[in-house]
Structures are given as C-alpha cells and as structure tokens.
N, C-alpha and C positions, 0 to 999 in steps of 0.2 A: 292371665294368658299373654298379655303384652310383655310383662317382665320376662316370662319364660321364653318368648320368641326372641327377645333381644339378647338373652343369654345364649341362645343357640347361634345367633349371628356372631357374637364375640367369639364363641368357640370355633365357629367355622373360619373366621378370619385368622385366628391363631394357628389353625391347622394349615391354612394356605401359606402364611408368611413365615412360620417356623418349621414347617414340614419340609418335604423333599422338593426337589427341583420340579418345575412345571412339567407335567407329563406329556403334553402335546407340543410337538415341535413342528414348525412349518418353515424350514430353511429354504432360502432361495440360493441356488447353486449357479455360479458363473465359472465356466471353464472353456479353455481353448488351447490349441497347439499351433505352432507355426507363427512366425514373426508378425505377419499382418493380422491374422485372426487374434493373436494375443493382444496386440495393440488396441484393436477394436473392443475386445472384451474387457480390458483394463479400463478403457474409457467408459464403458457401460457400468462397470463396478463403481468407478468414481462418482458417476451420476447418481447411482443408488445410495452411496454414502452421503452425498451432498457436499456442498462447498461452504466456505472456502477450504483450501489446504491450510491448516492452522500452523504449519511449520513449527517454530520454536516458541510460540506464544504460550504463556502459562494458562492453566485452567483455573477454575472450571469454565468451560465454554459450552454453550447449549447446542451449537451447530458445527458442521464441518467434519473434517477427517484429518488423519495423520498419515504421512508417508515417509519411508526410509529407503534411500537408494544406494547407500554405502559409498557414495562417490564424492563426498565433501572433503574438505581439507586438501591433502595431496591426492590428486586425481588418480595417479598411477602407483604410488608407493603403498605397500601393504602396512598393516599394523600388527604389532606383536600379539600372538594369540594370548587371550586372557579369559578367565572364567571366575565370576560372571563378566559378560560384556555389558558395561553400564554407560556406554557413550551416549545413549539416547534416553537414559532413565529420567533425567531431570527435564530435558528439553521437550521430549515427545512421549513420555510416560510408558516406555517399554524397556524392560531389562531382559537380557537373553542369557540363558545358562545351558550347559551341556554336561552330560555324565562323562564326556571325554576330557581331553587335556586342555582344551581352550577353543576360543572362537576368534576368527580373524577376518578383517576386510582385506581383500587381496586382489591385485590384477591377475589376469590369466598369464600374461607375459610382461616383461619389463619390471620395473620396480627396483628400489635400492635398499629397502628395509627388510631385515630378517623377520619372518612371520612364524616360523615353526622351529624354535630352538630345541624342541624335544626330538626332532628327527636328525639322523646323521647328515653331515654336510651343511650347506647353506641353502636355505629356501627363501627366495624373495618374491616368489609368485607361484601360481599353481603349476606352471610348466616345469619349474625346478623341483617340485615334489614328484611329478611324473610327466615326462615329455609328451605323453599322449593327450594330456589335458589341453595342450595348445590347439588341438584340432577338435576335441569333443565338446569343449565349453564355449559358449558365446554369451554376450551380455545383452540385456534389455536396455539398460542405461549405462553407457560407458563411464568408468573403465573397470570398476571393481565388483567382485562378487563377495558373498558372505558364506563361510563354511565352518563347520565344526571339525576339529582334529581329534582323532582317536574315538570317534563315534559317528553315528548317522542321525543323532537326536539333538535338536535344539528346542528349548522351551522359551516361549515369550510370555512374560508376566507383566501385567499392566498396573500402572499407578497414575495418580493425577499429575499431569504435566506441571512442572514448577515446584513440586514438593520433594524432589530428589528421592522418590520412592516412599516417602513418608505416609502417603494416603493411598491405600490399595484402591484399585479401580477396576471397572468392567467395561467391555465393549459389546456391541451386538453384531459386529461383522469383522472379518479378517480375511485377507487374501495374500497370496504370495506368487511370485514368478520364479520358475525353476528352469534350469538348463540341463539338457541331455537326459531327460526321463525316457528310459527305454521300455520299461515294463509297466503294465496297467495297474499293478498293485504294489509297487515298490515305494512310492513317494506319497505321503499323506499329510493331512492336517487333522489333528484331533482336538476337539473343543471341550474344555472343562469349565464348570461353573465355580462359584466362590467356595462351594463345599467340596471341591475336587471330585465332583461327580462328572463322569464322561457324558456329554450331551450327544455327540455323534462323531463318526470318523468319515472322512471323504478322501478319495484318491485322485491325484493329479493325472491328467491324460498324458500318454506318451508323446514326446516331442521329437525323439530320435535325432540326436545331434543338433537340436534346435531348442526353442523355447516352449514352455508349457505354463499355463496359468490356472490357478484354482482359487476361487474366492467364495465365501459363504456368508450370507446375511440371514440372521435369525429374526423373525418378525412376529413371534408369539410371546414376547416378554422374556425370552431366555437372556441370561447375562453371562458373558464369557470372561473369566478371570485369567485363564491360561490357555495358550495354544501350543500343542506339541507338534513340532515340524519334523517329519521324518524324510530325510533326503537320501533316497536310494536304499539298496540292500547291502552296501559295502562301504566302509569308510575310506577316505582318501589315503593314498600311500604309494610308495614307489613300486610295490608289488600288490596292488589292491585285489587282484584276482585270487590271491591265496590267503587273504586275511580272515575269511570266515565262510562257512557253507552258504550257498545261495540257491534260490529257487531255480530248478531246471538247469543248473550249471551256468546261468547267465548272470554276469556281474553287471550291476547297474549303479554306477557312481554318479551322483547328482550334486549340483551346487545350487545355491539360493541367490536370487537377485532381489529386486524391489519387494517390499512388503507394504501393504496398505490396510488401514483399519479405521473403524469409526472413532469418533472423539471419545476418549476415556472419561467415564463418569464415576465419581466416588461411590463406593458400595453403601447403600442406605443401611442405617442401623436397624436391627430387627424391631426395636421398640417403636421407631418412627414408622416403619412399615405397618406394624400392628395398628397404630393410631390412625394412619391414613386408611388402612383397609376397613377398620371398624367404623370410621367416619362415613365412608362411602356406603357401606352396607347399612349402617344406621339410617342414613338419609333415604336410601331406597325403601327401607322398612317404614319410615315415617310417612313417606309419600303414599305407600300402599295402605297404611292404616288410615291416613287422612281421606284417601279416596273411598275406602270402605265405609268410613264414618259418614261421609257426604251422601253416599248412595243409600244409606239406611235412614236418612232423615226424610 
C-alpha cells in the first residue's frame, strides 16, 4: 500500500509539472488613465513588483524589477527602425519583435536621425510621419516613445539579463504606459506562458489624448514568457485612417511609453521541477504516514 501510494504521488507530480499551464489564475490588475492617476498607479505597481530597480545588472537576481523608458542615449534623437529590437536584450532581459517592418525609439517632435526609411520622405520623429501626432501623443517620461511600424503588434520576449538572450526566462508581472488610447478595447496586453499558451488578455483604459496604464501581476504561480502588446487598431502612417477597417469607423492610433516587469527568472528544467515536486509530495506523504503510524501505537 505504501509503495502504491508513493507511485500515485509521483504520477501526480509528473502530471502537474509536465502537463498544461496552471488552470487557476489570480491576476492583480493595475490600471489608470490621466497623468496624475497613471503616475500614482505606476508607483503602486512598482511597489508590488518590489525593489530595487535592477537597471543593467546581470542576473540571476532574486528580487527587484526592470524598467525601460526608451529615453537613454540621445534623449531626443530617434533610432533607425529594426526588427528585432535587441537594445535591452542583454542588459535587461527583454527582446522586442513585430510582424511589421521594425521598431523605433522616437521623439514626438524634434530629432535628427532617420527612423523610418521604409516610408516616403524623411521621418525623424512621429510628427514627421503624421503632423497630427504632435498633438495626440504625450510622454510619461520625456522624450521618446516606442512604436512598431507597419503593424500594431509588439511582442516582448524575456531572457536572463546578462546572457544576451542565451537563457530564456519568465516573469510574473508586466505593465506598460500608453498614449492616446481612445477606445476601450483597442489596446491590450496578452500574456503567454513558456508553452505559448495564452494566460489572459487585458485591455488598457482609454486616455483620450493622454496617458493610460495597464499592469498585471500573476500571483498563482503563472509564468509569463511572452507579452503581446497591441497598440490601437491602426498602424502609424501619413494616412492612418485609411490603412485598415476599424471598429465603428473610429481610428485609434496608439504609441507605447515606459514598460515595467518583474525580475526575469530562468525557466526551470522539467526534470528539476519533477524532482522538486515529488520531493515535496513525498515529504508530505512521509509525514502523513508517520503521523498515522504514531496514532496506531
């Protein structure tokens, strides 16, 4: 009977650690719109992630968080659109990719560097892509925003900081600040686990020519390997209103500012997870058996 029970424990552990993603999610959602409310909610999210801000320190680190504000280097000059965007892959464990033509850090106005060679003319900032963006976009942390070109999709993939993407990693929380969210269901964060299974989708609140914040912390053991960031329902362009069909005829073009996420941790190997799981289950069974044996004496 003892051997049979322990076999059942091992089978249960294997099912847990090699099976599907945890079925029960208990996400904590942080969201706000408007500059003052966004600042307060971001501070609340930072507190939930814990300190310190680990900046460019290599991992693995057991505590703290990472932040990217796109404003380092030249504060106002943009960067040439690239895909993938790997500027923070090694230092902060985040690589960004898009199905579009590229990703760029760019000021709203000003700047001297070409950012979008795929578009006609010269674009050195968002206002040169479309003059209306000078009025519709604002920044949370001056002076640059982060945008995909040729798409509304940006994927953030995590790795252990200091390994240049060599060790895949997971986080349990991720948040982003958006500018000019007009519709309640146009801008979202989709969280995927290491098996590329969708955990949940959350929508950013409208900010209407201002700032919006959405951050989610999973606290039931879920592990986030990828976040899909959807910025609005239409990609940036000189004639963005005619680029694709939109809900109710309302064009919602959105840009991304700061992102914040929990400290990336290396994905545990399945064999290690199984050993740990069976160890804990075995210890619980041993205590149960010992207790029953004592009671029978």
